[in-house]
VOGU-3710 file (C-alpha; in Angstrom, 3 decimals, decimal comma):
1> xxxxxxxxxx> -25,795/56,257/91,968  -25,550/54,665/95,368  -29,369/54,338/95,373  -29,830/53,008/91,865  -29,837/54,409/88,343  -32,757/56,737/89,073  -31,074/58,462/92,008  -30,176/62,047/91,065  -29,805/61,234/87,341  -28,408/64,703/86,590
11> xxxxxxxxxx> -25,159/63,628/88,246  -24,441/61,442/85,236  -24,575/64,474/82,963  -21,286/65,656/84,452  -19,620/63,482/81,814  -20,915/65,780/79,047  -19,624/68,830/80,910  -16,196/67,251/81,290  -15,979/66,404/77,588  -16,829/69,978/76,612
21> xxxxxxxxxx> -14,670/71,810/79,133  -11,911/69,316/79,861  -12,631/70,051/83,498  -11,329/68,198/86,516  -13,901/66,464/88,738  -13,956/66,502/92,524  -16,190/63,848/94,055  -16,986/63,918/97,767  -18,766/61,324/99,869  -19,085/60,714/103,589
31> xxxxxxxxxx> -19,257/56,968/102,996  -18,808/54,951/99,814  -18,418/51,259/99,090  -16,043/49,804/96,505  -19,001/48,919/94,277  -20,359/52,472/94,379  -16,889/53,867/93,685  -16,527/51,642/90,621  -19,981/52,728/89,422  -19,099/56,429/89,759
41> xxxxxxxxxx> -15,786/55,979/87,917  -17,527/54,119/85,100  -20,380/56,631/84,755  -17,967/59,562/84,603  -15,667/57,749/82,133  -12,680/57,958/84,450  -11,437/54,522/83,459  -7,897/55,274/82,321  -4,981/54,572/84,682  -4,098/57,720/86,561
51> xxxxxxxxxx> -7,476/59,353/85,943  -8,516/59,042/89,580  -6,733/59,972/92,794  -8,468/58,747/95,955  -8,069/60,444/99,315  -9,812/58,575/102,127  -9,844/58,733/105,899  -11,271/56,612/108,700  -15,024/57,034/109,211  -14,538/56,867/112,974
61> xxxxxxxxxx> -16,233/59,657/114,939  -14,516/59,654/118,347  -17,004/62,126/119,846  -19,852/59,615/119,345  -20,095/57,084/122,152  -21,582/53,775/121,043  -23,696/51,223/122,910  -24,924/47,980/121,354  -27,588/45,970/123,171  -28,873/42,806/121,508
71> xxxxxxxxxx> -30,548/41,339/124,577  -33,490/43,722/124,390  -37,159/42,861/124,902  -39,944/45,328/124,018  -39,520/49,008/123,260  -41,948/49,725/126,113  -39,355/48,237/128,465  -36,100/49,240/126,786  -37,022/52,844/125,977  -38,777/53,648/129,251
81> xxxxxxxxxx> -35,653/55,536/130,367  -36,081/57,928/127,429  -39,550/58,854/128,660  -38,011/59,667/132,041  -35,473/61,955/130,333  -38,205/63,773/128,396  -40,297/64,207/131,543  -37,327/65,332/133,628  -35,624/67,667/131,139  -38,653/68,569/129,006
91> xxxxxxxxxx> -37,559/71,204/126,421  -33,950/70,661/127,517  -34,039/66,965/126,636  -31,092/66,112/124,339  -32,147/66,187/120,686  -32,848/62,575/119,763  -33,653/60,564/116,643  -35,068/57,042/116,975  -34,453/55,155/113,722  -36,674/52,200/112,831
101> xxxxxxxxxx> -37,051/50,201/109,616  -40,832/50,093/109,281  -43,445/52,846/109,262  -45,675/50,718/111,507  -42,884/50,527/114,096  -42,413/54,295/113,937  -46,148/54,747/114,518  -46,142/52,291/117,417  -43,230/53,944/119,234  -44,556/57,464/118,586
111> xxxxxxxxxx> -48,050/56,531/119,771  -46,677/54,841/122,880  -44,555/57,869/123,796  -47,437/60,313/123,319  -49,779/58,120/125,371  -47,310/57,714/128,221  -46,151/61,330/128,277  -49,684/62,789/128,152  -49,490/66,529/128,888  -45,705/66,221/129,304
121> xxxxxxxxxx> -45,509/65,678/125,531  -46,210/69,378/124,969  -44,295/72,580/125,635  -45,930/75,641/127,199  -46,745/77,024/123,757  -48,611/73,833/122,869  -45,979/72,479/120,484  -45,126/68,780/120,717  -41,805/67,601/122,093  -42,118/64,347/120,104
131> xxxxxxxxxx> -42,824/63,895/116,403  -42,747/61,266/113,687  -41,082/61,354/110,269  -41,542/58,942/107,366  -42,374/58,864/103,671  -46,138/58,534/104,208  -46,631/61,839/105,985  -47,265/64,882/103,829  -44,387/66,841/102,319  -45,564/69,928/104,228
141> xxxxxxxxxx> -45,443/68,078/107,541  -42,031/66,643/106,706  -40,680/70,126/105,990  -42,326/71,564/109,102  -40,698/68,865/111,249  -37,271/69,451/109,696  -37,515/73,222/110,043  -38,472/72,952/113,707  -35,852/70,319/114,544  -33,116/72,433/112,930
151> xxxxxxxxxx> -33,689/75,321/115,321  -31,150/75,561/118,129  -33,992/76,514/120,509  -36,470/73,993/119,116  -39,033/72,528/121,511  -39,090/69,391/119,333  -36,715/67,038/121,127  -37,444/63,506/119,858  -38,163/62,373/116,290  -39,159/58,781/115,545
161> xxxxxxxxxx> -38,166/58,127/111,952  -37,505/55,700/109,157  -34,591/56,107/106,736  -36,644/58,922/105,171  -34,884/61,272/107,598  -31,812/61,091/105,455  -29,614/62,804/102,914  -29,257/66,547/102,984  -30,288/66,877/106,628  -27,755/68,954/108,550
171> xxxxxxxxxx> -28,602/69,433/112,242  -25,377/69,886/114,218  -26,721/69,611/117,769  -28,293/66,139/117,729  -27,021/64,453/120,884  -28,569/60,981/120,735  -29,251/58,435/117,996  -31,236/55,304/118,836  -31,642/52,374/116,437  -34,490/50,017/117,235
181> xxxxxxxxxx> -34,138/46,584/115,649  -32,121/45,439/112,676  -30,516/47,850/110,255  -30,460/47,366/106,504  -26,683/47,557/106,159  -23,487/48,609/107,862  -23,354/51,646/105,587  -26,853/52,786/106,538  -26,147/52,283/110,223  -23,000/54,404/110,176
191> xxxxxxxxxx> -24,575/57,142/108,067  -27,424/57,425/110,566  -25,090/57,334/113,565  -23,157/60,143/111,875  -26,132/62,494/112,219  -25,167/62,900/115,894  -22,564/65,273/117,250  -21,816/67,150/114,039  -20,905/70,154/116,161  -17,985/68,143/117,537
201> xxxxxxxxxx> -19,481/67,836/121,014  -20,064/64,532/122,791  -22,973/62,495/121,465  -24,275/58,995/121,934  -25,589/56,183/119,735  -27,544/53,222/121,116  -28,394/50,204/118,987  -31,035/47,807/120,273  -29,960/45,126/117,824  -32,591/42,487/118,345
211> xxxxxxxxxx> -33,451/39,474/116,169  -30,026/38,741/114,712  -30,330/36,132/111,958  -27,776/34,023/110,150  -27,977/36,336/107,121  -27,197/39,323/109,342  -24,158/37,587/110,765  -22,795/36,796/107,297  -23,359/40,263/105,831  -22,007/42,152/108,808
221> xxxxxxxxxx> -19,248/39,653/109,391  -17,894/40,348/105,902  -17,423/43,983/106,878  -15,887/43,342/110,290  -12,507/44,982/110,704  -13,022/47,532/107,929  -14,746/50,165/110,057  -14,371/51,556/113,571  -17,660/50,063/114,705  -18,680/47,459/117,303
231> xxxxxxxxxx> -19,841/44,964/114,657  -18,118/42,046/116,385  -20,374/42,624/119,379  -23,456/42,572/117,163  -22,380/39,341/115,504  -21,334/37,414/118,598  -24,098/38,637/120,894  -21,838/40,438/123,366  -22,870/43,961/124,322  -20,313/46,663/123,586
241> xxxxxxxx> -19,955/50,222/124,726  -17,589/53,115/124,682  -17,732/55,352/127,756  -20,595/57,744/127,234  -22,112/60,873/128,731  -24,939/60,113/131,125  -28,205/61,084/129,477  -30,134/58,929/131,922
//
């Protein structure tokens, strides 16, 4: 329901089950807005006072160390350090996802990394250390990338991806999340950051938040203070960081 009426339509059939069995309903979500909550309550016919009990906790993830940099230039300049990490650590490079908004941007960053890394982009068995993930690659290739990235001993260390690398993906040992450019919403940003450090160990998130517009300031400003995120830094143009482990 959080992605429109066509998203997982079978969820709405839970109402019929409830009416037949008089069963209680437990709804779980990592992140949910007030609008989505109201939509869920309405769809499940939980409108009567006392029908719903909400238990919520802070979305803060203290093991994720956050950097925001909105004074960035080109990805060739800003992400050069990541190439050094891949070259230096090779198959021991921290597992990394680079999130971008456009498929063309994903292709550009992936192509640049492969060109610069040359033979260093491959492990001894010939498998690539860097891959790309978006909706326009085949379903087989998507699944192959996910299966490889899930492995604790995977040689795949960096995935450049759009939002397509999303729900249902559980990879506990991702150490680094990079966002390049604007994000679609505060919710999306925090969900993607939350893919790091699910094993409870220290992880890092870097946001190269370039091209901040007036619309961005208004939308993110409305959410300021509601979440444990450095949104004020993004809005005002001041870089923010928590102390972080040194990956470079």
